[in-house]
LUMKEPA-240501 format. One record per residue (C-alpha): residue number from 1; residue in one letter; x, y, z. Coordinates in nm, 4 decimals, m for minus. Each point is the difference from the previous one (the first is absolute). Example, Ala and Ser with C-alpha at 12.3 -4.5 7.8 and 13.67 -1.06 7.14 Angstrom:
2
+-----+---+----------+----------+----------+
|   k | r |       xx |       yy |       zz |
+-----+---+----------+----------+----------+
|   1 | A |   1.2300 |  m0.4500 |   0.7800 |
|   2 | S |   0.1370 |   0.3440 |  m0.0660 |
+-----+---+----------+----------+----------+
This chain:
380
+-----+---+----------+----------+----------+
|   k | r |       xx |       yy |       zz |
+-----+---+----------+----------+----------+
|   1 | M |   4.2536 |   4.4351 |  m1.9237 |
|   2 | I |   0.3547 |   0.0168 |  m0.1581 |
|   3 | Y |   0.0114 |  m0.0545 |  m0.3734 |
|   4 | F |   0.3281 |  m0.1377 |  m0.1530 |
|   5 | D |  m0.1363 |  m0.1270 |  m0.3365 |
|   6 | N |   0.0615 |   0.2834 |  m0.2097 |
|   7 | G |   0.1982 |  m0.2143 |  m0.2563 |
|   8 | A |  m0.3521 |  m0.1368 |  m0.0990 |
|   9 | T |  m0.2085 |   0.3050 |   0.0357 |
|  10 | T |   0.0861 |   0.3422 |   0.1788 |
|  11 | F |  m0.2488 |   0.0702 |   0.2800 |
|  12 | P |  m0.0984 |   0.2398 |   0.1196 |
|  13 | K |  m0.0233 |   0.2368 |  m0.3071 |
|  14 | P |   0.0351 |   0.3842 |   0.0356 |
|  15 | D |  m0.3222 |   0.1880 |   0.0686 |
|  16 | I |   0.0061 |   0.1559 |  m0.3299 |
|  17 | V |  m0.0187 |  m0.3327 |  m0.1839 |
|  18 | Y |  m0.3267 |  m0.0975 |   0.1933 |
|  19 | D |  m0.1261 |   0.3499 |  m0.0819 |
|  20 | A |   0.0735 |  m0.0103 |  m0.3676 |
|  21 | V |  m0.1540 |  m0.3380 |  m0.0560 |
|  22 | M |  m0.3253 |   0.0995 |   0.1755 |
|  23 | K |  m0.0331 |   0.3360 |  m0.1685 |
|  24 | A |   0.0383 |  m0.1845 |  m0.3276 |
|  25 | M |  m0.2683 |  m0.2417 |   0.0662 |
|  26 | K |  m0.2413 |   0.2546 |   0.1560 |
|  27 | E |   0.0504 |   0.2921 |  m0.2376 |
|  28 | Y |   0.0939 |  m0.1218 |  m0.3479 |
|  29 | G |   0.0157 |  m0.3705 |   0.0027 |
|  30 | A |  m0.0817 |  m0.0359 |  m0.3719 |
|  31 | N |   0.1650 |  m0.1977 |  m0.2788 |
|  32 | P |   0.3082 |   0.1836 |  m0.1534 |
|  33 | G |   0.0412 |   0.0077 |  m0.3685 |
|  34 | R |  m0.3550 |  m0.1288 |  m0.0659 |
|  35 | S |  m0.2133 |   0.2866 |   0.0028 |
|  36 | G |   0.0284 |   0.3840 |  m0.0713 |
|  37 | H |  m0.1947 |   0.1236 |   0.3170 |
|  38 | K |   0.1745 |   0.1901 |   0.2787 |
|  39 | L |   0.0398 |  m0.2915 |   0.2370 |
|  40 | A |   0.1723 |  m0.2294 |  m0.2461 |
|  41 | I |   0.2292 |   0.2820 |  m0.1006 |
|  42 | R |   0.0869 |   0.0801 |   0.3476 |
|  43 | M |   0.0794 |  m0.3554 |   0.0821 |
|  44 | G |   0.2156 |  m0.0318 |  m0.3078 |
|  45 | R |   0.1961 |   0.3193 |   0.0744 |
|  46 | E |   0.0733 |  m0.1247 |   0.3587 |
|  47 | I |   0.1153 |  m0.3274 |  m0.1227 |
|  48 | Y |   0.2385 |   0.1779 |  m0.2427 |
|  49 | E |   0.1211 |   0.2127 |   0.2893 |
|  50 | T |   0.1213 |  m0.3296 |   0.1825 |
|  51 | R |   0.1760 |  m0.0828 |  m0.3236 |
|  52 | E |   0.2002 |   0.3202 |   0.0110 |
|  53 | L |   0.0814 |  m0.0583 |   0.3538 |
|  54 | L |   0.1357 |  m0.3533 |  m0.0537 |
|  55 | A |   0.1976 |   0.1331 |  m0.3058 |
|  56 | K |   0.1569 |   0.2747 |   0.2045 |
|  57 | L |   0.0901 |  m0.2637 |   0.2766 |
|  58 | F |   0.1599 |  m0.2345 |  m0.2381 |
|  59 | N |   0.1415 |   0.2612 |  m0.2581 |
|  60 | I |  m0.2188 |  m0.1050 |  m0.2781 |
|  61 | D |  m0.0513 |   0.2548 |  m0.2872 |
|  62 | N |  m0.3416 |  m0.1124 |  m0.1273 |
|  63 | P |  m0.2750 |  m0.0709 |   0.2569 |
|  64 | M |  m0.1837 |  m0.1848 |  m0.2459 |
|  65 | N |   0.2794 |  m0.2652 |  m0.0109 |
|  66 | I |  m0.1384 |  m0.1148 |   0.3388 |
|  67 | I |  m0.2500 |  m0.2714 |  m0.0155 |
|  68 | F |  m0.2427 |  m0.0479 |   0.3038 |
|  69 | T |  m0.0553 |  m0.3520 |   0.1197 |
|  70 | Y |  m0.1578 |  m0.1371 |   0.2996 |
|  71 | N |   0.3376 |  m0.1304 |   0.1619 |
|  72 | C |   0.3642 |  m0.0581 |  m0.0594 |
|  73 | T |  m0.0867 |  m0.3731 |  m0.0971 |
|  74 | E |  m0.2064 |   0.1232 |  m0.2798 |
|  75 | S |   0.2779 |   0.2375 |  m0.1086 |
|  76 | L |   0.2472 |  m0.2675 |  m0.0020 |
|  77 | N |  m0.2024 |  m0.2366 |  m0.2077 |
|  78 | L |  m0.0564 |   0.2689 |  m0.2563 |
|  79 | A |   0.3640 |   0.0961 |  m0.0126 |
|  80 | I |   0.1162 |  m0.3629 |  m0.0201 |
|  81 | K |  m0.2612 |  m0.1655 |  m0.2181 |
|  82 | G |  m0.0225 |   0.3178 |  m0.2219 |
|  83 | I |   0.3656 |  m0.0134 |  m0.1089 |
|  84 | L |   0.1064 |  m0.3615 |   0.0044 |
|  85 | S |  m0.0579 |  m0.2624 |  m0.2785 |
|  86 | K |   0.0951 |  m0.3434 |  m0.0633 |
|  87 | G |   0.3791 |  m0.0164 |  m0.0567 |
|  88 | D |   0.0761 |   0.2963 |   0.1980 |
|  89 | H |   0.2376 |  m0.0246 |   0.2970 |
|  90 | V |  m0.0628 |   0.1788 |   0.3364 |
|  91 | I |   0.2136 |   0.0369 |   0.3004 |
|  92 | T |  m0.1289 |   0.0422 |   0.3528 |
|  93 | S |   0.1154 |  m0.0691 |   0.3859 |
|  94 | S |  m0.0680 |  m0.2506 |   0.2565 |
|  95 | M |  m0.1229 |   0.2774 |   0.2208 |
|  96 | E |  m0.3236 |   0.0796 |  m0.2103 |
|  97 | H |  m0.3419 |  m0.0021 |   0.1170 |
|  98 | N |  m0.2541 |  m0.2534 |  m0.1512 |
|  99 | S |  m0.1364 |   0.3057 |  m0.2051 |
| 100 | V |   0.3095 |  m0.0262 |  m0.2065 |
| 101 | L |   0.0643 |  m0.3813 |   0.0256 |
| 102 | R |  m0.3411 |  m0.1483 |  m0.0830 |
| 103 | P |  m0.0463 |   0.2103 |  m0.3216 |
| 104 | L |   0.3714 |  m0.0959 |  m0.0812 |
| 105 | F |  m0.0604 |  m0.3794 |   0.0751 |
| 106 | S |  m0.3204 |   0.0289 |  m0.2089 |
| 107 | L |   0.1774 |   0.1250 |  m0.3028 |
| 108 | E |   0.2800 |  m0.2453 |   0.0232 |
| 109 | K |  m0.2564 |  m0.2857 |  m0.0627 |
| 110 | E |  m0.0989 |   0.2046 |  m0.3251 |
| 111 | G |   0.3704 |   0.0151 |  m0.1197 |
| 112 | V |   0.1625 |   0.2996 |   0.1795 |
| 113 | E |   0.3499 |  m0.0831 |   0.1382 |
| 114 | L |   0.0496 |   0.0895 |   0.3487 |
| 115 | T |   0.3090 |   0.0753 |   0.2119 |
| 116 | I |  m0.0215 |   0.0488 |   0.3801 |
| 117 | V |   0.3141 |   0.1495 |   0.1498 |
| 118 | N |   0.0615 |  m0.1118 |   0.3517 |
| 119 | A |   0.0579 |   0.2446 |   0.2790 |
| 120 | N |   0.2195 |  m0.0585 |   0.3109 |
| 121 | P |  m0.1556 |  m0.0842 |   0.3432 |
| 122 | E |  m0.0347 |   0.3852 |   0.0687 |
| 123 | G |  m0.2211 |   0.0421 |  m0.3119 |
| 124 | K |   0.2478 |   0.1716 |  m0.1970 |
| 125 | I |   0.0661 |  m0.0728 |  m0.3783 |
| 126 | R |   0.3179 |   0.0944 |  m0.1788 |
| 127 | V |  m0.0302 |   0.1977 |  m0.3201 |
| 128 | E |   0.2876 |  m0.2243 |  m0.1574 |
| 129 | D |  m0.2391 |  m0.2997 |   0.0365 |
| 130 | I |  m0.2594 |   0.1656 |  m0.2168 |
| 131 | V |   0.2539 |   0.1092 |  m0.2612 |
| 132 | I |   0.1497 |  m0.3535 |  m0.0450 |
| 133 | N |  m0.3650 |  m0.1457 |  m0.0622 |
| 134 | I |  m0.0791 |   0.2585 |  m0.2813 |
| 135 | K |  m0.0444 |  m0.1681 |  m0.3272 |
| 136 | D |  m0.0866 |   0.1039 |  m0.3516 |
| 137 | N |  m0.3503 |  m0.0586 |   0.0408 |
| 138 | T |  m0.0268 |   0.1733 |   0.3497 |
| 139 | K |  m0.2930 |   0.2392 |  m0.0284 |
| 140 | L |  m0.0830 |   0.0950 |   0.3473 |
| 141 | I |   0.1554 |   0.0326 |   0.3470 |
| 142 | V |  m0.2440 |   0.0267 |   0.2841 |
| 143 | I |   0.1172 |   0.0717 |   0.3495 |
| 144 | T |  m0.1668 |   0.1094 |   0.3253 |
| 145 | H |   0.1370 |   0.3283 |   0.1455 |
| 146 | V |  m0.0526 |  m0.1066 |   0.3773 |
| 147 | S |  m0.0511 |  m0.3579 |   0.1083 |
| 148 | N |  m0.3364 |  m0.0439 |   0.1732 |
| 149 | L |   0.1804 |  m0.2775 |   0.2205 |
| 150 | T |   0.3388 |   0.1393 |   0.1114 |
| 151 | G |  m0.0292 |   0.3763 |  m0.1176 |
| 152 | T |   0.3109 |  m0.0469 |  m0.1992 |
| 153 | I |   0.0346 |   0.3093 |  m0.2374 |
| 154 | M |   0.0981 |  m0.1357 |  m0.3399 |
| 155 | P |   0.2497 |   0.1920 |  m0.2264 |
| 156 | I |  m0.2693 |   0.1094 |  m0.2580 |
| 157 | E |   0.2065 |   0.2895 |  m0.1211 |
| 158 | E |   0.3047 |  m0.2138 |  m0.0995 |
| 159 | I |  m0.2273 |  m0.2642 |  m0.1610 |
| 160 | G |  m0.1945 |   0.2659 |  m0.1907 |
| 161 | K |   0.3077 |   0.1400 |  m0.1494 |
| 162 | I |   0.1308 |  m0.3299 |  m0.1059 |
| 163 | A |  m0.3652 |  m0.0817 |  m0.1548 |
| 164 | R |   0.0182 |   0.3025 |  m0.1991 |
| 165 | E |   0.3493 |  m0.0551 |  m0.1311 |
| 166 | K |  m0.1008 |  m0.3608 |  m0.1113 |
| 167 | G |  m0.3445 |   0.1094 |  m0.1463 |
| 168 | I |  m0.2014 |  m0.1833 |   0.2536 |
| 169 | Y |  m0.3323 |   0.1086 |   0.1561 |
| 170 | F |   0.0084 |   0.0799 |   0.3660 |
| 171 | L |  m0.3002 |  m0.0650 |   0.2289 |
| 172 | V |   0.0270 |   0.1095 |   0.3727 |
| 173 | D |  m0.2388 |  m0.1419 |   0.2562 |
| 174 | A |  m0.0379 |   0.2942 |   0.2359 |
| 175 | A |  m0.2473 |  m0.1664 |   0.2358 |
| 176 | Q |   0.1893 |   0.0825 |   0.3104 |
| 177 | S |   0.1875 |   0.3216 |  m0.1070 |
| 178 | A |  m0.2240 |   0.2315 |  m0.1801 |
| 179 | G |  m0.0806 |   0.2918 |   0.2339 |
| 180 | V |   0.2978 |  m0.0641 |   0.2217 |
| 181 | Y |   0.3090 |  m0.0273 |  m0.2317 |
| 182 | D |   0.0994 |   0.2360 |  m0.2790 |
| 183 | I |  m0.1036 |  m0.1312 |  m0.3362 |
| 184 | D |   0.1117 |   0.1779 |  m0.3108 |
| 185 | V |  m0.0997 |  m0.2036 |  m0.3080 |
| 186 | K |   0.2375 |   0.1999 |  m0.2337 |
| 187 | R |   0.3037 |  m0.0084 |   0.2279 |
| 188 | M |  m0.0647 |  m0.3749 |   0.0747 |
| 189 | N |  m0.0677 |  m0.0902 |  m0.3564 |
| 190 | I |  m0.3344 |  m0.1557 |   0.1062 |
| 191 | D |  m0.2095 |  m0.1041 |  m0.3126 |
| 192 | M |  m0.2976 |  m0.1112 |   0.2254 |
| 193 | L |  m0.0855 |   0.0613 |   0.3631 |
| 194 | A |  m0.2595 |  m0.1868 |   0.1922 |
| 195 | F |  m0.1317 |   0.1364 |   0.3190 |
| 196 | P |  m0.2962 |  m0.0481 |   0.2402 |
| 197 | G |  m0.2154 |   0.2909 |   0.1341 |
| 198 | H |  m0.0618 |  m0.1510 |   0.3425 |
| 199 | K |   0.3481 |  m0.0295 |   0.1435 |
| 200 | G |   0.2542 |   0.2793 |   0.0104 |
| 201 | L |  m0.2051 |   0.2233 |  m0.2017 |
| 202 | L |  m0.2592 |   0.0042 |   0.2691 |
| 203 | G |  m0.3045 |  m0.0624 |  m0.2200 |
| 204 | P |  m0.2818 |  m0.2302 |   0.0407 |
| 205 | Q |  m0.0054 |  m0.3551 |  m0.1068 |
| 206 | G |  m0.1130 |  m0.0745 |  m0.3506 |
| 207 | T |   0.2437 |   0.2616 |  m0.1585 |
| 208 | G |   0.3303 |  m0.0517 |  m0.1708 |
| 209 | G |   0.1707 |   0.0923 |  m0.3299 |
| 210 | L |   0.2553 |  m0.0799 |  m0.2640 |
| 211 | Y |   0.2199 |   0.2318 |  m0.1522 |
| 212 | I |   0.0943 |  m0.0645 |  m0.3652 |
| 213 | R |   0.2879 |   0.1836 |  m0.1701 |
| 214 | E |  m0.0967 |   0.2273 |  m0.3091 |
| 215 | G |   0.0142 |  m0.1902 |  m0.3077 |
| 216 | L |  m0.0381 |  m0.3514 |   0.1518 |
| 217 | L |  m0.3174 |  m0.1902 |  m0.0896 |
| 218 | L |  m0.1145 |  m0.3074 |   0.1975 |
| 219 | K |  m0.2614 |  m0.2272 |  m0.0874 |
| 220 | E |  m0.3134 |   0.0695 |   0.1964 |
| 221 | I |  m0.1183 |  m0.2787 |   0.2201 |
| 222 | K |  m0.3726 |   0.0956 |  m0.0224 |
| 223 | Q |  m0.2238 |   0.1930 |  m0.2266 |
| 224 | G |  m0.3177 |   0.1848 |   0.0584 |
| 225 | G |  m0.1749 |   0.3277 |   0.0323 |
| 226 | T |   0.2451 |   0.3015 |   0.0395 |
| 227 | G |  m0.2377 |   0.2966 |  m0.0728 |
| 228 | S |   0.1923 |   0.0788 |  m0.3108 |
| 229 | F |  m0.0356 |  m0.1261 |  m0.3574 |
| 230 | S |  m0.3355 |  m0.1694 |   0.0881 |
| 231 | H |  m0.0564 |  m0.0498 |  m0.3760 |
| 232 | V |   0.3000 |  m0.2125 |  m0.0429 |
| 233 | L |   0.0036 |  m0.3736 |   0.1029 |
| 234 | D |   0.3818 |  m0.0140 |   0.0401 |
| 235 | Q |   0.1678 |   0.1032 |   0.3015 |
| 236 | P |   0.0985 |   0.3771 |  m0.0268 |
| 237 | D |   0.3859 |   0.0429 |  m0.0217 |
| 238 | I |  m0.0008 |   0.3454 |   0.1863 |
| 239 | F |   0.1492 |   0.0023 |   0.3637 |
| 240 | P |  m0.1228 |  m0.0636 |   0.2567 |
| 241 | D |  m0.3126 |  m0.1275 |  m0.1496 |
| 242 | R |   0.1585 |  m0.3016 |  m0.1799 |
| 243 | Y |   0.0414 |  m0.1488 |   0.3576 |
| 244 | E |  m0.2824 |   0.1404 |   0.2055 |
| 245 | S |  m0.3002 |  m0.1758 |  m0.1128 |
| 246 | G |  m0.2921 |   0.0141 |   0.2281 |
| 247 | T |  m0.0951 |   0.2478 |   0.2603 |
| 248 | L |   0.2913 |   0.1277 |   0.2079 |
| 249 | N |   0.0022 |   0.0065 |   0.3850 |
| 250 | G |  m0.0532 |   0.3826 |  m0.0090 |
| 251 | P |  m0.0453 |   0.0723 |   0.3737 |
| 252 | G |   0.2946 |  m0.2373 |   0.0740 |
| 253 | I |   0.2381 |   0.1742 |  m0.2512 |
| 254 | I |  m0.0959 |   0.3365 |   0.1440 |
| 255 | G |   0.0792 |  m0.1385 |   0.3465 |
| 256 | L |   0.3122 |  m0.1131 |  m0.1509 |
| 257 | G |   0.0968 |   0.3549 |  m0.1159 |
| 258 | A |  m0.0786 |   0.1308 |   0.3452 |
| 259 | G |   0.2622 |  m0.2659 |   0.1386 |
| 260 | V |   0.2585 |   0.1432 |  m0.2400 |
| 261 | K |  m0.0733 |   0.3555 |   0.1048 |
| 262 | Y |   0.0540 |  m0.0857 |   0.3586 |
| 263 | I |   0.3419 |  m0.1673 |  m0.1040 |
| 264 | F |   0.0793 |   0.3124 |  m0.1763 |
| 265 | N |  m0.1021 |   0.2496 |   0.2934 |
| 266 | R |   0.1846 |  m0.2390 |   0.2669 |
| 267 | G |   0.3095 |  m0.0500 |  m0.2306 |
| 268 | I |   0.0981 |  m0.3505 |  m0.1277 |
| 269 | E |   0.3302 |   0.0374 |   0.1464 |
| 270 | N |  m0.1605 |   0.0699 |   0.3356 |
| 271 | I |  m0.2212 |  m0.3100 |  m0.0216 |
| 272 | R |   0.3046 |  m0.2057 |  m0.1163 |
| 273 | K |   0.2096 |   0.1445 |   0.3043 |
| 274 | H |  m0.2716 |  m0.0798 |   0.2381 |
| 275 | E |  m0.0452 |  m0.3728 |  m0.1193 |
| 276 | E |   0.3938 |  m0.0368 |   0.0027 |
| 277 | E |  m0.0043 |   0.1253 |   0.3569 |
| 278 | L |  m0.2640 |  m0.2483 |   0.0873 |
| 279 | T |   0.1669 |  m0.2847 |  m0.1676 |
| 280 | K |   0.3352 |   0.0824 |   0.1855 |
| 281 | H |  m0.1649 |   0.0179 |   0.3166 |
| 282 | F |  m0.1632 |  m0.3358 |  m0.0394 |
| 283 | L |   0.3099 |  m0.1806 |  m0.1408 |
| 284 | E |   0.2061 |   0.1219 |   0.2937 |
| 285 | G |  m0.2611 |  m0.1154 |   0.2591 |
| 286 | L |  m0.0623 |  m0.3517 |  m0.1670 |
| 287 | S |   0.3987 |  m0.0580 |  m0.0089 |
| 288 | K |  m0.0248 |  m0.0082 |   0.3884 |
| 289 | I |  m0.2525 |  m0.2665 |   0.0400 |
| 290 | D |   0.0836 |  m0.3557 |   0.0304 |
| 291 | K |  m0.1523 |  m0.2614 |  m0.2375 |
| 292 | V |  m0.0876 |   0.2703 |  m0.2573 |
| 293 | K |   0.1238 |  m0.0537 |  m0.3566 |
| 294 | I |   0.0006 |   0.3088 |  m0.2218 |
| 295 | Y |  m0.0014 |  m0.0283 |  m0.3753 |
| 296 | G |   0.1328 |   0.2412 |  m0.2674 |
| 297 | P |   0.2707 |   0.2532 |  m0.0366 |
| 298 | L |  m0.0535 |   0.1125 |   0.3706 |
| 299 | N |   0.0835 |   0.3591 |  m0.1008 |
| 300 | E |  m0.2616 |   0.2643 |  m0.0434 |
| 301 | K |   0.1818 |   0.1601 |  m0.2945 |
| 302 | E |   0.0036 |  m0.3276 |  m0.1974 |
| 303 | Q |  m0.3549 |  m0.0994 |   0.0911 |
| 304 | G |  m0.3487 |   0.1438 |   0.0020 |
| 305 | A |  m0.2087 |   0.0074 |   0.3041 |
| 306 | V |  m0.0615 |  m0.3653 |  m0.0140 |
| 307 | V |   0.1561 |  m0.2173 |   0.2868 |
| 308 | S |  m0.0753 |  m0.3833 |  m0.0188 |
| 309 | I |   0.0886 |  m0.2139 |   0.3187 |
| 310 | N |  m0.0517 |  m0.3313 |   0.1650 |
| 311 | I |   0.0031 |  m0.0968 |   0.3501 |
| 312 | G |   0.1782 |  m0.3279 |   0.0570 |
| 313 | N |  m0.1661 |  m0.2870 |  m0.2043 |
| 314 | E |  m0.3477 |   0.1188 |   0.0598 |
| 315 | D |  m0.2472 |   0.0091 |  m0.2728 |
| 316 | S |  m0.0325 |   0.3653 |  m0.1425 |
| 317 | S |  m0.3711 |  m0.0133 |   0.0121 |
| 318 | D |   0.0026 |  m0.1096 |   0.3626 |
| 319 | I |   0.1997 |   0.3049 |   0.0848 |
| 320 | S |  m0.2043 |   0.2222 |  m0.2106 |
| 321 | F |  m0.3220 |  m0.1304 |   0.1910 |
| 322 | I |   0.1486 |   0.0770 |   0.3314 |
| 323 | L |   0.0955 |   0.3462 |  m0.1069 |
| 324 | D |  m0.3407 |   0.0700 |  m0.1243 |
| 325 | E |  m0.2121 |  m0.1530 |   0.2921 |
| 326 | K |   0.2221 |   0.0773 |   0.2944 |
| 327 | Y |   0.1731 |   0.3303 |  m0.0991 |
| 328 | D |  m0.2380 |   0.1391 |  m0.2711 |
| 329 | I |   0.2768 |   0.0211 |  m0.2362 |
| 330 | Q |  m0.0712 |  m0.0589 |  m0.3746 |
| 331 | V |   0.2698 |  m0.1698 |  m0.2121 |
| 332 | R |   0.0198 |  m0.2364 |  m0.2765 |
| 333 | P |   0.1187 |  m0.3588 |   0.0101 |
| 334 | G |   0.0719 |  m0.2760 |  m0.2448 |
| 335 | L |   0.1518 |   0.0011 |  m0.3440 |
| 336 | H |  m0.1357 |   0.3486 |  m0.1117 |
| 337 | C |  m0.0531 |  m0.1153 |  m0.3728 |
| 338 | A |   0.3774 |  m0.0230 |  m0.0510 |
| 339 | P |   0.0855 |  m0.3583 |   0.0177 |
| 340 | L |   0.3262 |  m0.0009 |  m0.1828 |
| 341 | A |   0.1064 |   0.2867 |   0.2293 |
| 342 | H |  m0.0560 |  m0.2211 |   0.2862 |
| 343 | K |   0.1887 |  m0.2775 |  m0.1387 |
| 344 | T |   0.2842 |   0.2521 |  m0.0663 |
| 345 | I |   0.0271 |   0.1116 |   0.3664 |
| 346 | G |  m0.0761 |  m0.3538 |   0.1406 |
| 347 | T |  m0.3565 |   0.0536 |   0.1406 |
| 348 | F |  m0.2169 |  m0.1934 |  m0.2428 |
| 349 | E |  m0.0993 |  m0.2417 |   0.2875 |
| 350 | Q |  m0.0415 |   0.2313 |   0.2866 |
| 351 | G |  m0.0988 |   0.3263 |  m0.1685 |
| 352 | V |   0.0676 |   0.3276 |   0.1607 |
| 353 | V |  m0.1732 |   0.2643 |   0.2089 |
| 354 | R |   0.0055 |   0.3288 |  m0.1978 |
| 355 | F |  m0.0164 |   0.3390 |   0.1524 |
| 356 | S |  m0.0455 |   0.2729 |  m0.2402 |
| 357 | F |   0.0048 |   0.3695 |   0.1055 |
| 358 | G |  m0.1756 |   0.2940 |  m0.1389 |
| 359 | P |   0.0014 |   0.3789 |   0.0259 |
| 360 | F |  m0.2482 |   0.0169 |   0.3046 |
| 361 | N |   0.1877 |  m0.2763 |   0.2235 |
| 362 | T |   0.1985 |   0.1381 |   0.3047 |
| 363 | H |   0.2929 |  m0.0979 |   0.1893 |
| 364 | D |  m0.2240 |  m0.0675 |   0.3075 |
| 365 | E |  m0.1723 |  m0.2599 |  m0.2023 |
| 366 | L |   0.3194 |  m0.1621 |  m0.0714 |
| 367 | D |   0.1206 |  m0.0202 |   0.3526 |
| 368 | Y |  m0.3452 |  m0.1711 |   0.0846 |
| 369 | A |   0.0614 |  m0.2520 |  m0.2691 |
| 370 | L |   0.3467 |  m0.0706 |   0.1092 |
| 371 | K |  m0.1324 |  m0.0370 |   0.3644 |
| 372 | A |  m0.2376 |  m0.2511 |  m0.1484 |
| 373 | I |   0.2440 |  m0.1992 |  m0.1939 |
| 374 | R |   0.2327 |  m0.0168 |   0.3108 |
| 375 | E |  m0.2795 |  m0.1443 |   0.1938 |
| 376 | I |  m0.1036 |  m0.2486 |  m0.2567 |
| 377 | A |   0.3704 |  m0.1081 |  m0.0487 |
| 378 | K |   0.0358 |  m0.0777 |   0.3581 |
| 379 | E |  m0.3112 |  m0.2307 |  m0.0120 |
| 380 | V |   0.0695 |  m0.2048 |  m0.2978 |
+-----+---+----------+----------+----------+
């Protein structure tokens, strides 16, 4: 089995992640922040260690400004709905995932003004196009760091600088970049950073987070038990309790922390270099196969380890099925929850076959996949 669907969820995980989750479940799987006994205290301490590891990774001063969620979608919903109100204006791009677009379209029906900046067919956006769309009531710019369709790396540092100069909040969707690309929330002027735990950070599914800049208060989108201020019926104002109602996925968060430890031990620059080399290898191999159409920048320095293709006019789901059934290669076909991005690159009807690589893929696996694509291309 060859797994090339890391853009959806990384697999496999490092052994230390499995070990950490199982140890938490078996040895101290109590409820953090709810009790004063030893098991609850230990669970709370281990969860806080994950906050510290993430703060170090993203250059965040206060670990308590990291809110744990169950995925990047929840993080984006909290950020978008927590800051925008009727009459506000928000700018985003045509390369966004539905985790950004659907909350924005929902708010547009409630009186939020929305501008979508179109990318070019390679998935690139021009900073100038964002600047010319800024208005007096522009409150938020939300941009993906790396496209989940084309892998295009967006100029978030330049955008962050402009947002800070204009007094506009800046939200970055790091679904495809956290754990692989350097993210410095201070240098990049990021006010809010949404990230999943189960992709590049190598944690389990059901984990994610949102960094909220110091001094920035969002409307919470849920209320409930936090283990703090239980005598008060209003939601607590303190971080992170204000946004973490209900029992956290403690074992999952501890597994996420183990994934971040693995990244530090291996070196994020080494992971990035490995994925760049895989991407370059695959792009070069694909360019030599007739009938194969490749999308995106076609340059490993301008795109993440995401390569989307089509073979002739064949339906992307059919190609994916052949890869899975005949060659035991797992990829993802279709629209990838990014319909506007597909319209941008011209694949809305056909979809694409997406190959997304991770830290445990090998060059031998790529050679096998290229062989499979050559054989399929000859038959269609």
